[in-house]
C-alpha positions in Angstrom: -11.2 1.0 -29.9 -14.3 -1.0 -29.1 -15.8 0.5 -25.9 -18.8 -0.6 -23.9 -20.1 1.8 -21.3 -21.5 0.6 -18.0 -23.4 3.8 -17.1 -24.7 2.7 -13.7 -21.2 1.8 -12.5 -19.3 4.6 -14.3 -17.0 2.1 -16.0 -15.8 1.3 -19.5 -14.7 -2.0 -21.0 -12.2 -1.4 -23.8 -10.8 -3.6 -26.5 -8.1 -1.7 -28.3 -5.7 -2.2 -31.2 -2.8 0.2 -31.8 -0.7 0.4 -34.9 2.4 2.5 -34.1 4.5 3.9 -36.9 8.0 4.9 -35.9 8.3 8.1 -38.0 11.5 9.2 -36.1 15.0 8.5 -37.2 15.7 6.6 -34.0 15.4 3.0 -33.0 13.0 2.7 -30.0 13.7 0.1 -27.3 10.6 0.7 -25.3 6.9 1.4 -25.9 5.2 3.8 -23.5 1.4 4.3 -23.3 -0.2 7.2 -21.4 -2.8 5.9 -18.9 -3.7 9.1 -17.2 -7.0 7.7 -15.7 -4.8 5.5 -13.4 -3.5 8.7 -11.8 -6.6 8.7 -9.6 -5.9 5.2 -8.3 -3.9 6.2 -5.3 -3.2 9.0 -2.9 0.5 8.8 -3.6 0.5 9.2 -7.4 2.0 12.5 -8.8 -1.6 13.7 -9.1 -2.3 13.0 -5.4 1.0 14.6 -4.5 0.1 17.8 -6.4 -3.3 17.9 -4.6 -1.5 17.6 -1.3 1.0 20.4 -2.2 -1.9 22.7 -3.0 -3.8 21.9 0.2 -6.7 20.1 -1.6 -8.0 17.6 1.0 -10.9 16.1 -0.9 -8.8 13.7 -3.0 -7.0 12.3 0.1 -10.1 12.0 2.2 -12.4 10.5 -0.4 -13.3 6.8 -0.5 -11.4 4.6 -3.0 -14.4 3.9 -5.1 -14.8 7.6 -5.8 -11.3 7.9 -7.3 -10.8 5.7 -10.3 -8.3 3.4 -11.9 -7.4 1.3 -15.0 -7.0 -2.5 -14.9 -5.1 -4.1 -17.8 -6.3 -7.6 -18.7 -4.1 -8.5 -21.6 -1.4 -7.1 -23.9 -0.5 -9.0 -27.1 1.5 -8.2 -30.3 0.3 -8.7 -33.9 1.2 -12.4 -33.6 -0.9 -13.0 -30.5 2.1 -13.3 -28.3 1.5 -11.9 -24.8 3.7 -9.0 -23.8 4.8 -8.1 -20.3 4.0 -4.7 -19.1 4.9 -2.6 -16.1 4.2 0.8 -14.6 7.4 2.8 -14.4 8.6 3.8 -11.0 7.1 7.1 -9.9 4.8 6.9 -13.0 1.7 4.8 -12.1 -0.2 6.5 -14.9 2.1 5.2 -17.7 2.4 1.7 -19.1 5.8 0.3 -20.3 5.2 -2.6 -22.7 8.3 -4.7 -23.0 9.2 -5.3 -26.6 10.4 -8.6 -28.0 12.5 -6.6 -30.5 13.2 -2.9 -31.1 11.0 -0.7 -33.3 13.3 0.5 -36.1 12.9 3.8 -38.0 9.9 3.7 -40.4 8.8 0.3 -38.9 5.3 -0.4 -37.7 4.4 -2.2 -34.5 1.0 -3.6 -33.6 -0.3 -4.2 -30.1 -3.8 -5.3 -28.8 -5.1 -4.5 -25.4 -8.1 -5.3 -23.2 -8.7 -3.2 -20.2 -11.2 -1.8 -17.7 -11.6 1.8 -16.8 -13.2 3.0 -13.6 -14.0 6.7 -13.9 -13.3 9.1 -11.0 -15.7 11.5 -9.4 -15.5 14.9 -11.1 -15.0 16.8 -7.9 -11.2 16.3 -8.2 -10.5 17.7 -11.7 -14.0 18.2 -13.2 -13.3 15.1 -15.4 -15.3 11.9 -14.6 -18.9 11.5 -13.4 -20.9 14.1 -11.6 -24.0 14.1 -9.4 -26.3 14.8 -12.3 -25.5 11.7 -14.2 -23.1 13.4 -16.7 -19.8 11.8 -17.8 -17.0 14.2 -18.9 -14.4 12.1 -20.5 -10.8 13.2 -21.4 -7.5 11.2 -21.4 -9.3 8.1 -20.1 -8.0 5.7 -22.8 -4.5 4.3 -23.5 -2.5 6.3 -26.1 1.1 6.1 -27.3 3.2 8.8 -25.7 5.0 11.4 -27.7 8.4 10.4 -29.1 11.1 13.0 -28.7 14.9 12.8 -29.1 14.8 9.0 -29.6 12.7 8.2 -26.5 9.1 8.4 -25.3 8.1 11.4 -23.1 7.2 10.2 -19.6 4.9 12.9 -18.2 2.5 12.0 -15.4 -0.9 13.4 -14.9 -0.6 16.4 -12.5 -4.0 18.0 -13.4 -2.4 20.4 -15.9 -4.1 19.3 -19.2 -0.7 18.7 -20.7 -0.7 15.1 -21.8 2.1 14.4 -24.3 0.3 12.1 -26.8 1.5 11.0 -30.2 -0.8 12.4 -33.0 -3.0 9.5 -34.0 -5.8 8.4 -36.3 -8.8 7.2 -34.3 -11.6 4.7 -35.0 -13.9 4.3 -32.1 -16.9 2.0 -31.7 -18.8 3.2 -28.6 -21.8 1.4 -27.1 -24.0 3.3 -24.7 -27.6 3.1 -23.3 -30.1 4.5 -25.7 -31.3 7.0 -23.0 -27.9 8.7 -23.2 -26.6 11.5 -25.5 -23.0 11.4 -26.6 -21.2 14.6 -27.7 -17.6 14.4 -29.0 -15.2 16.4 -31.3 -14.7 13.2 -33.4 -16.8 12.8 -36.5 -19.8 10.5 -36.2 -19.6 7.9 -39.0 -22.7 5.9 -38.1 -25.2 5.3 -35.3 -27.4 2.2 -34.9 -29.4 0.4 -32.3 -28.3 -3.0 -31.1 -29.3 -5.4 -28.3 -26.7 -3.7 -26.1 -27.8 -0.2 -26.7 -26.8 2.4 -29.3 -23.6 1.7 -31.2 -21.8 4.8 -32.4 -18.8 4.8 -34.8 -16.5 7.8 -34.5 -13.4 8.7 -36.5 -10.7 11.3 -36.3 -7.4 11.8 -38.2 -4.1 13.1 -37.1 -5.2 14.2 -33.6 -3.5 14.4 -30.2 -6.7 13.0 -28.6 -10.5 13.7 -28.2 -13.0 14.6 -25.6 -16.4 13.1 -25.0 -19.4 14.1 -22.9 -22.2 11.7 -22.1 -25.5 13.1 -20.7 -29.0 11.9 -19.9 -30.2 15.3 -21.1 -28.3 16.9 -23.9 -27.6 20.6 -23.3 -25.2 21.1 -26.3 -26.0 23.5 -29.1 -24.5 23.2 -32.6 -23.3 26.3 -34.4 -22.1 25.9 -38.0 -19.6 28.2 -39.6 -18.4 27.9 -43.2 -15.2 26.4 -41.8 -16.0 24.6 -38.6 -18.9 23.0 -36.6 -19.0 24.0 -33.0 -20.7 22.0 -30.2 -21.0 24.0 -27.1 -22.8 24.0 -23.8 -21.2 27.0 -22.2 -23.6 28.7 -19.8 -25.2 31.5 -21.7 -26.2 34.1 -19.0 -29.4 35.0 -20.8 -27.8 35.4 -24.2 -30.1 34.7 -27.1 -29.4 32.1 -29.8 -29.0 34.9 -32.4 -26.5 36.7 -30.2 -24.5 33.5 -29.6 -24.4 32.7 -33.3 -23.1 36.1 -34.1 -20.5 36.1 -31.4 -19.3 32.6 -32.2 -19.1 33.4 -35.9 -16.9 36.5 -35.1 -14.6 34.5 -32.9 -14.2 31.7 -35.5 -13.4 34.2 -38.2 -11.0 36.1 -36.0 -9.2 32.9 -35.1 -9.1 31.8 -38.8 -7.6 35.1 -39.7 -4.9 34.9 -37.0 -4.1 31.2 -37.0 -5.6 29.6 -40.1 -8.5 27.3 -40.8 -9.2 24.7 -38.1 -8.0 21.4 -39.6 -10.6 19.0 -38.1 -13.8 20.7 -39.1 -15.5 20.0 -35.7 -14.7 21.3 -32.3 -16.2 21.0 -28.8 -16.3 24.0 -26.4 -17.8 22.7 -23.2 -18.5 24.2 -19.8 -16.1 21.8 -18.2 -13.3 23.0 -20.5 -14.0 26.6 -19.4 -14.3 25.7 -15.7 -10.8 24.1 -15.9 -9.4 27.4 -17.2 -11.8 30.3 -16.4 -11.5 33.9 -17.2 -10.4 35.1 -13.7 -12.3 38.2 -12.7 -15.4 37.2 -14.6 -15.8 34.1 -12.5 -15.0 35.6 -9.1 -17.8 38.2 -8.9 -21.4 37.2 -7.8 -23.9 37.3 -10.6 -26.0 40.0 -9.0 -23.2 42.5 -9.3 -23.2 42.1 -13.2 -20.2 44.2 -13.9 -20.2 43.2 -17.6 -23.0 42.7 -20.1 -24.2 39.1 -20.4 -23.1 39.0 -24.0 -19.6 40.1 -23.2 -19.2 37.5 -20.5 -20.3 34.8 -22.9 -18.1 36.1 -25.6 -14.9 36.2 -23.5 -15.7 32.8 -22.0 -16.1 31.3 -25.5 -13.1 33.1 -26.9 -10.7 31.8 -24.2 -12.0 28.2 -24.3 -12.2 28.1 -28.1 -8.6 29.3 -28.4 -7.4 26.9 -25.8 -9.0 23.8 -27.4 -8.0 25.0 -30.9 -4.3 25.3 -29.9 -4.2 22.1 -27.8 -5.7 20.1 -30.7 -3.4 21.5 -33.4 0.1 22.4 -32.0 2.4 19.4 -32.0 4.6 20.7 -29.2 5.6 19.1 -26.0 2.7 20.6 -23.9 4.7 20.5 -20.7 8.1 21.7 -21.7 6.9 24.3 -24.3 3.8 25.4 -22.6 4.7 29.1 -22.8 3.9 29.0 -26.6 0.4 27.7 -26.0 -0.2 30.3 -23.3 1.5 33.0 -25.2 -0.5 32.6 -28.4 -3.8 32.2 -26.5 -3.3 35.3 -24.4 -1.8 37.3 -27.2 -4.9 36.6 -29.4 -7.2 37.4 -26.5 -5.4 40.7 -26.1 -5.7 41.5 -29.8 -9.4 40.5 -29.8 -10.2 42.9 -26.9 -8.2 45.6 -28.6 -10.1 45.2 -31.8 -13.7 44.6 -30.6 -13.8 46.1 -27.1 -11.3 48.9 -26.8 -13.6 50.8 -24.4 -14.0 48.0 -21.9 -12.5 48.6 -18.5 -11.0 46.1 -16.1 -14.1 46.0 -13.9 -16.6 46.8 -16.5 -18.6 49.3 -14.5 -18.3 52.4 -12.3 -20.2 52.6 -9.1 -20.9 55.7 -7.0 -18.1 56.1 -4.5 -15.9 53.7 -6.3 -16.0 55.3 -9.8 -12.9 57.3 -9.1 -10.9 54.1 -8.5 -8.1 53.4 -11.0 -9.4 49.8 -11.3 -12.7 51.1 -12.8 -10.9 53.4 -15.2 -8.1 51.1 -16.4 -8.7 49.3 -19.7 -9.5 45.6 -19.7 -6.3 44.4 -21.2 -4.3 46.0 -18.4 -5.3 43.1 -16.1 -2.8 40.8 -17.9 0.1 42.9 -16.7 -1.3 43.5 -13.3 -1.8 39.8 -12.6 1.8 39.1 -13.7 3.0 41.9 -11.4 1.1 40.5 -8.5 3.6 37.6 -8.5 6.7 39.6 -9.6 6.2 42.1 -6.8 6.0 39.3 -4.3 9.2 37.7 -5.8 7.2 34.6 -6.6 7.3 34.8 -10.4 8.9 32.0 -12.4 10.4 31.9 -15.9 7.6 31.2 -18.4 9.9 28.9 -20.4 10.2 26.4 -17.5 8.2 23.2 -17.5 4.5 23.7 -16.6 4.6 21.3 -13.7 7.2 23.4 -11.9 4.8 26.4 -11.6 3.0 27.3 -8.4 -0.8 27.4 -9.1 -1.1 31.2 -9.5 1.7 31.3 -12.0 0.3 28.3 -13.9 -3.2 29.6 -14.1 -2.7 33.3 -14.4 0.6 35.2 -13.9 2.8 33.0 -16.2 0.0 32.6 -18.7 -0.5 36.3 -19.0 3.2 37.2 -19.1 3.6 34.8 -22.0 0.9 36.7 -24.0 2.4 40.1 -23.0 5.8 38.8 -24.1 4.6 38.1 -27.6 2.8 41.5 -27.7 6.1 43.2 -26.6 8.0 41.4 -29.3 5.3 42.3 -31.9 5.6 46.0 -31.0 9.4 45.9 -31.2 9.8 44.0 -34.5 6.9 45.8 -36.2 5.8 44.9 -39.8 3.4 42.1 -38.5 6.3 39.8 -37.9 4.6 38.0 -35.0 1.2 37.6 -36.6 2.7 36.2 -39.8 5.0 34.0 -37.8 2.2 32.5 -35.8 0.3 31.6 -38.9 3.4 30.1 -40.5 4.1 28.1 -37.4 0.5 26.8 -37.3 0.9 25.6 -40.9 4.2 23.8 -40.0 2.4 21.9 -37.2 0.0 20.4 -39.7 2.8 18.4 -41.2 5.3 17.7 -38.4 6.1 17.6 -34.7 7.6 20.9 -33.5 9.5 22.6 -30.7 10.0 26.1 -29.4 13.1 26.3 -31.6 11.0 26.0 -34.8 8.9 29.0 -33.6 12.0 31.0 -33.0 13.5 30.2 -36.4 10.4 31.3 -38.2 10.4 34.7 -36.3 14.1 35.3 -36.9 13.6 34.6 -40.6 11.2 37.5 -40.9 13.3 40.2 -39.3 16.8 41.6 -39.3 16.5 42.8 -35.7 18.3 40.9 -33.0 16.0 38.8 -30.7 18.3 36.9 -28.3 17.3 39.3 -25.5 13.7 38.1 -25.8 14.5 34.4 -25.1 17.3 35.0 -22.5 15.6 37.8 -20.5 11.9 37.3 -21.1 11.3 33.6 -21.7 14.0 31.7 -19.9 14.6 34.0 -16.9 12.7 35.9 -14.3 14.7 39.1 -14.8 12.7 42.2 -14.1 12.7 45.4 -16.3 12.7 48.9 -14.9 13.8 52.0 -16.7 13.5 55.6 -15.5 14.5 59.1 -16.6 17.8 60.7 -15.7 18.6 64.3 -16.7 16.9 65.8 -19.7 18.6 68.8 -21.5 16.2 70.8 -23.6 17.2 72.7 -26.8 14.9 74.4 -29.2 14.6 71.5 -31.6 16.1 68.6 -29.8 16.3 66.8 -26.5 19.3 65.2 -24.8 17.7 62.4 -22.7 19.4 60.2 -20.2 17.7 56.8 -19.6 18.6 54.9 -16.4 18.4 51.1 -16.3 17.6 50.2 -12.7 18.0 46.5 -13.1 20.7 46.2 -15.8 18.5 44.0 -17.9 19.3 44.9 -21.5 16.1 44.8 -23.5 14.6 47.4 -26.0 12.5 50.1 -24.5 10.3 52.7 -26.3 10.6 56.4 -25.7 7.5 58.6 -26.4 7.1 62.3 -26.9 3.6 63.7 -26.2 2.0 67.0 -26.9 -1.3 67.9 -25.3 -1.8 64.2 -24.6 -1.1 63.1 -28.2 1.9 61.0 -29.2 4.2 63.0 -31.5 7.1 60.6 -31.7 8.1 57.1 -30.6 11.7 55.7 -30.7 12.8 52.2 -29.7 16.0 52.5 -27.7 18.5 49.6 -27.7 21.5 48.7 -25.6 20.5 50.7 -22.5 22.7 48.5 -20.3 23.1 51.3 -17.7 22.8 55.1 -17.8 22.7 56.0 -21.5 22.1 59.3 -23.2 20.2 59.8 -26.5 19.6 62.9 -28.6 16.1 63.0 -30.2 14.1 65.6 -32.2 11.7 67.3 -29.9 8.9 67.7 -32.4 7.1 70.1 -30.0 6.7 67.6 -27.2 5.8 68.9 -23.8 6.1 65.6 -22.0 8.2 62.5 -22.3 7.2 58.9 -21.3 9.0 55.6 -21.2 6.8 52.6 -22.2 3.8 54.8 -22.6 1.6 52.1 -24.1 2.8 49.5 -21.7 4.3 47.2 -24.3 7.3 46.4 -22.1 6.6 44.1 -19.2 7.9 46.6 -16.7 8.3 46.0 -13.0 7.7 49.7 -12.0 6.0 52.3 -14.2 5.8 55.0 -11.5 9.0 56.6 -12.6 8.3 56.7 -16.4 7.3 60.4 -16.9 9.1 63.7 -17.5 7.4 67.1 -18.1 9.4 69.5 -20.2 7.6 72.9 -20.1 7.6 73.7 -16.4 9.3 73.0 -13.1 7.7 70.1 -11.4 8.2 69.2 -7.7 9.4 65.6 -7.1 6.6 65.0 -4.7 3.5 63.6 -6.4 0.1 64.7 -5.1 -1.5 62.7 -2.4 -4.8 60.9 -3.3 -7.1 59.5 -0.6 -9.1 56.5 -1.9 -11.8 54.6 -0.2 -11.0 50.9 0.1 -8.2 49.4 -2.1 -7.2 50.1 -5.7 -4.8 49.5 -8.4 -1.5 51.3 -8.3 -1.8 54.7 -10.0 1.6 56.0 -11.2 0.5 59.7 -11.0 -0.3 59.8 -7.3 0.9 58.9 -3.8 -2.1 56.8 -2.8 -3.4 56.5 0.7 -6.3 54.1 1.1 -8.8 54.2 4.0 -11.4 51.6 5.0 -13.6 51.2 8.1 -12.1 48.9 10.7 -13.2 47.3 14.0 -11.5 45.4 16.8 -12.8 43.8 19.9 -11.5 43.0 23.3 -13.1 42.9 26.7 -11.5 46.1 28.0 -12.0 48.3 25.0 -15.3 46.8 23.8 -16.2 47.1 20.2 -13.7 49.7 18.8 -14.6 51.4 15.5 -12.0 53.3 13.5 -10.4 53.9 10.1 -7.5 52.0 8.7 -5.2 54.2 6.6 -2.6 52.4 4.4 -0.7 52.6 1.1 -0.8 49.0 0.2 -2.3 48.7 -3.3 -3.1 45.4 -5.0 0.6 45.2 -6.0 3.3 45.0 -3.4 5.5 48.0 -2.8 8.9 48.3 -1.2 7.6 50.6 1.5 4.2 50.2 3.1 2.5 51.6 6.2 -0.7 50.9 8.1 -2.2 53.3 10.7 -5.4 52.3 12.4 -6.7 54.8 14.9 -9.9 53.6 16.7 -12.3 54.7 19.4 -12.6 52.5 22.4 -16.4 52.3 23.1 -15.8 51.1 26.7 -13.2 53.7 27.8 -13.9 56.6 25.4 -10.2 56.7 24.6 -8.2 56.7 21.3 -6.5 53.4 20.8 -5.1 51.6 17.7 -1.9 50.4 16.0 0.6 51.6 13.4 3.0 49.7 11.3 5.6 50.5 8.7 7.7 48.1 6.7 10.4 48.1 4.1 10.6 45.0 1.9 13.9 44.2 0.2 13.3 41.4 -2.3 16.4 39.6 -3.4 16.0 38.1 -6.9 19.4 36.5 -7.2 19.6 32.7 -7.0 19.9 31.5 -3.5 17.8 30.7 -0.5 17.5 34.2 0.9 14.7 35.9 -1.0 13.4 38.6 1.3 14.5 40.9 4.1 11.8 42.8 5.9 12.6 45.9 8.1 9.7 46.8 10.3 8.5 49.2 13.0 5.3 48.4 14.8 3.4 50.2 17.6 0.1 49.6 19.3 -1.9 50.7 22.3 -4.9 48.9 23.7 -6.2 48.1 27.2 -4.8 45.0 28.7 -6.9 45.2 31.9 -9.9 47.4 33.0 -8.8 51.1 32.6 -5.2 50.1 32.1 -3.6 50.5 28.7 -0.3 49.4 27.3 2.0 50.9 24.7 4.1 48.4 22.7 6.8 49.5 20.2 8.8 47.0 18.3 11.5 47.5 15.6 12.4 44.3 13.7 14.2 42.7 10.8 13.2 39.4 9.3 15.2 37.3 6.9 13.1 34.9 4.8 14.5 31.8 3.1 12.9 29.4 0.7 13.6 26.3 -1.4 14.8 26.7 -5.0 11.7 24.7 -6.0 8.8 27.1 -5.2 6.3 24.2 -5.1 8.1 22.5 -2.1 6.3 24.7 0.5 9.5 24.8 2.5 10.3 28.1 4.1 12.6 29.4 6.8 12.5 32.6 8.8 14.9 34.4 11.1 13.3 37.3 13.1 15.3 39.7 15.2 13.3 42.3 17.1 13.3 44.4 20.2 10.0 44.7 22.1 9.5 47.7 24.3 6.4 47.8 26.6 5.0 50.5 28.8 2.0 49.5 30.9 -0.2 51.5 33.1 -0.7 50.2 36.7 -3.7 48.1 37.3 -5.2 46.8 40.6 -6.7 43.9 38.6 -3.4 42.2 37.7 -1.1 40.3 40.0 2.2 41.3 38.4 4.9 43.2 40.3 4.3 46.9 40.2 8.0 47.6 39.7 7.9 45.6 36.4 5.3 47.7 34.6 7.8 48.9 31.9 10.3 46.5 30.3 12.0 45.7 27.0 13.0 42.3 25.5 15.4 41.4 22.7 14.0 38.5 20.8 15.6 36.2 18.2 13.4 33.5 16.6 14.3 31.0 13.9 11.5 29.0 12.3 11.6 26.3 9.6 8.4 25.0 8.1 7.3 22.5 5.5 3.6 22.0 4.9 1.1 20.2 2.7 -2.2 18.3 3.2 -0.7 15.0 4.3 2.3 16.2 6.2 3.3 19.3 8.2 6.6 19.8 10.0 7.9 22.9 11.6 10.4 23.6 14.3 11.5 26.8 15.9 13.9 28.2 18.5 13.3 31.3 20.6 15.8 33.4 22.5 14.7 36.2 24.8 17.1 38.6 26.6 15.9 41.3 29.1 17.4 43.1 32.1 15.8 40.7 34.6 15.5 37.5 32.7 16.9 35.4 29.8 15.2 32.4 28.4 15.7 29.9 25.6 12.9 27.7 24.1 12.3 25.3 21.2 9.3 23.8 19.6 8.6 21.1 17.1 5.2 20.5 15.5 4.3 17.5 13.3 1.1 16.5 11.6 0.5 13.4 9.5 -2.5 12.4 7.6 -2.3 8.6 6.8 -3.8 6.7 3.9 -6.6 5.4 6.2 -7.5 9.1 6.8 -6.3 8.9 10.4 -4.5 12.1 11.4 -2.0 12.4 14.2 -0.8 15.7 15.6 2.4 15.9 17.8 4.0 18.9 19.4 7.1 19.1 21.6 7.9 22.2 23.6 10.9 22.8 25.9 12.1 26.0 27.6 14.5 27.1 30.3 15.6 30.2 32.0 19.2 31.1 31.6 18.8 33.7 34.4 15.8 35.3 36.2 16.0 38.1 38.7 12.3 38.5 39.6 9.9 36.5 41.6 7.0 37.5 39.4 5.3 34.7 37.3 4.7 37.4 34.6 7.8 36.1 32.6 7.4 32.5 33.6 6.5 29.7 31.2 2.7 29.1 31.0 1.5 25.5 31.2 -2.0 26.2 29.8 -1.9 29.8 28.8 1.1 32.2 28.1 1.2 35.5 30.0 2.0 37.0 26.6 4.2 39.8 27.9 5.3 40.5 24.3 1.7 41.0 23.3 2.0 38.7 20.3 -1.4 36.9 20.6 -4.9 38.2 20.1 -6.4 37.6 23.5 -9.9 38.9 23.9 -9.5 39.1 27.7 -5.8 38.7 28.4 -5.9 39.5 32.1 -8.9 37.4 33.0 -8.5 34.4 35.3 -12.1 33.3 35.4 -15.1 33.4 33.1 -15.5 32.8 29.4 -12.5 35.0 28.3 -10.1 33.1 30.5 -11.1 30.0 28.5 -9.6 31.2 25.2 -6.9 28.8 24.2 -3.7 29.6 22.3 -1.3 26.8 21.3 1.8 28.2 22.9 4.4 27.3 25.5 3.0 24.3 27.5 -0.1 23.8 25.3 -2.2 22.2 28.1 -5.9 22.6 27.9 -6.8 21.9 31.6 -6.0 24.5 34.3 -3.9 22.6 36.8 -2.9 23.6 40.3 0.6 24.7 39.1 0.2 26.8 36.0 3.6 28.4 35.6 7.3 27.3 35.7 10.0 29.8 36.6 13.0 27.4 35.9 12.2 25.1 33.0 9.3 23.2 31.3 9.0 20.4 28.8 5.7 19.2 27.4 4.3 16.9 24.7 0.9 17.6 23.1 -0.7 14.9 21.0 -4.1 14.3 19.3 -5.5 11.8 16.9 -8.8 11.9 15.1 -11.4 9.2 15.8 -14.1 10.5 13.4 -13.8 13.3 10.9 -13.1 16.4 13.0 -13.5 14.7 16.4 -10.2 14.0 18.0 -8.8 12.6 21.3 -6.0 14.7 22.8 -3.5 14.2 25.5 -0.8 16.4 27.0 2.0 15.4 29.3 5.1 17.1 30.7 7.4 18.2 33.4 7.8 21.6 35.0 10.3 22.9 37.5 10.0 25.9 39.9 12.6 27.2 42.3 12.9 25.4 45.6 10.5 22.7 44.3 11.1 19.2 42.8 10.2 18.7 39.1 6.5 18.1 38.8 4.9 15.6 36.3 1.6 16.8 34.8 -0.9 15.5 32.3 -4.3 16.0 30.9 -6.6 14.5 28.2 -9.9 15.1 26.5 -11.9 15.6 23.3 -11.0 18.1 20.6 -13.5 19.3 18.0 -11.1 20.4 15.3 -13.7 22.2 13.1 -11.1 24.4 11.4 -7.5 24.0 12.5 -6.1 27.1 14.1 -9.3 29.0 13.4 -12.2 27.4 15.2 -11.6 24.6 17.7 -13.2 23.4 21.0 -11.5 21.4 23.8 -13.5 19.3 26.3 -11.2 18.1 29.2 -11.9 14.6 30.5 -9.1 13.6 32.8 -6.0 15.3 34.2 -3.6 15.6 37.1 -6.6 17.1 39.0 -8.7 14.0 38.4 -11.9 13.6 36.3 -13.0 16.9 34.9 -16.5 15.6 34.3 -17.1 15.4 38.0 -16.7 19.2 38.3 -20.0 20.9 38.9 -18.7 23.9 36.9 -17.5 21.8 34.0 -18.5 24.4 31.4 -15.8 26.7 32.8 -13.2 24.1 31.9 -14.0 24.1 28.2 -11.4 25.9 26.0 -11.9 27.4 22.6 -10.0 28.8 19.6 -11.8 31.5 17.6 -10.1 33.7 15.0 -11.9 36.9 14.0 -9.1 38.5 12.0 -10.1 38.7 8.2 -6.4 38.8 7.2 -5.7 35.6 9.0 -8.8 33.9 7.5 -7.8 34.9 4.0 -4.5 33.0 4.3 -6.6 29.8 4.7 -7.9 30.3 1.1 -4.8 31.7 -0.6 -2.2 29.1 0.5 -3.2 26.7 -2.3 -2.4 29.3 -4.9 1.0 30.4 -3.5 
């Protein structure tokens, strides 16, 4: 490649020659080049689609010049003949060069290209140019794609660092301004000054690619080991040069011992590499907390990034299809490194005052790998680690799947013993130096080193999402032996270790095989006073709370209760109850302080409860809520994945000195698409709401209707992403004195010109109604909320600021019109379109019908400040059926607002991109 950098415009002009040697046994009828920089060229590329799926708005909203693209000027063969080229359908970041004749086995094919590269802003993927004048370049040039099974691999850029390149020899002439510094993992052959700037010559052999960072101020340090030169600019957190040199040397030697000598002699470990795949936990806490020593933070950052770059540069796998091997080896080696050099480190690093008794501060550091996997498994959101990388939801791709892969290798290592896995990894690494490989090559090497059967590992651990859970059955004690029954709760047949302990020390360990269901084993007791299944957590087990059996005394089944401040990891030895301060607010109770008691640890449980007693500062009474729920997760293939059985109760004041008690048993059926990335979900909720209300002279409802119960069935279907949101729902309510049916459709579309339109249709009708009260009527601008579903701060107010709170429900109007309720039927349409960023114009129109009256046509319009959809919005009415709202002398009373104070609701705003 001959490359000229235009630094001011963040562009590159490239003249490139490729000599392709078909080393496969197949004749190739096409020639595919990876052009991943062009993935930034449009909002509709696979990269843009993935951003939309993960609710990343910046890519869609940014200006075209901030994105990036590749422009091809010419493509010719070795004879100077122009070749046609196209971009395959659905793959705008690939180039298909049309061949004049096929490329036969062992034949070489030459092609020359001239093209222009416009780099993207680094805000999207951290690759490209940043605000400090740095250029972070990766996968920006054209490279032959990997050949596999007689064809080229056609993977598009989905921001996963899994480009499938052929391994190539590189010769790069790169011209840049003399004020710039260039750092790369290629060897620098020469450097000379020319009239166009500094001309560098770089070379690299037998590589999948290279990285390059260009800076006005060089912040890279060079550390030289006897086997490799390391260029790094990782943030050092006040770590001295001597400390860094020692830590880096240890990591290089550890990696050499476990993988082999790095074949290229030079490697780059940059801050951008780390930011792309950080050590979660270290990067989430503010620096002033400082839970770990600075040197440890630097060490773990460097270890993870070095291993990642090492493996990506050396393993000749298909990085998308066989990603579990990359993740598995990286995490397995990190696990072993911590085990060897930092066995005393805990998951959170420190123990603070009231928190020091928390399990999370006592559990060893390596336990975080299994906990982060279990976060997804317990939510029934885990995926097979052997699936293609681009099918994973973000949490699985970045953490849960990655860590399970490492734990899987550690599990297999413990079972096979005799260093089978460490020696297999080294042999597999050597094989990759000479040929392209697949996961089958790795499997064959492992199987060649052991006589133990390993099919279970691939069928149940790698290629499925089966969960493992063993527990004790009966144990019969004899003087010198034990007759132990092991129960297999999930029928997943994998090996499991049985431990015997005496005074906390392991006295025996047996690997048990073929425990397909309840199976009894006889083992020598060896003085054990306690038995444990999976004591050292080698097996990736779903539930370890049932893995213990004491032998020397009678033990009650009930575990002791442990009260813990705030939340904690699951502790198998206790029934945990967590407590945390809590506050609520409404006009009639004032600021209510209380304690929230619950049993929900960081990991999901089948049964959870939540009790929140509070003191009403305004009435001096005890108020609050309680909720219990049983989750039945269905792991079989099929759309139904969860059934939730719940019982909720709450009591607050709904008017001055008038309280309500609401009790609601419910069952909810949850459905999802087979593709977890689709963001498609369906829900069917069946519940019965019973309400008891104290009489109040401040409300206008009929006194005889103070107590009531309503059966409610709701069906909701939702599909959501950044550029498109669609959901529809139906709602059936049956009570003694009314029955009603309603339906709602919401649609949001963000267009390529960044114009967003929001549409909502609502329709509802009474099937029967035996009361004249408007309490159960359809609300045009505000629902009466007789089911107490919404968090109104002043639900009975008809004037004042609290009456201006807006909830998008039923009619959805923002203006308060003369007729506010419908006791027969109502249909409305709500629409809004943005005119500038978060400033929108809205309009509502509809018909409503009351008994003994003709249908009434109503409408309103105004300005919406959509600062944070569903969380913080303001509505300013302009014109409605009442006329010009701006002429109203009390106009401020017409303004409506949406404000969400619930922390749990706000958290969903930030977690949706991960799940």
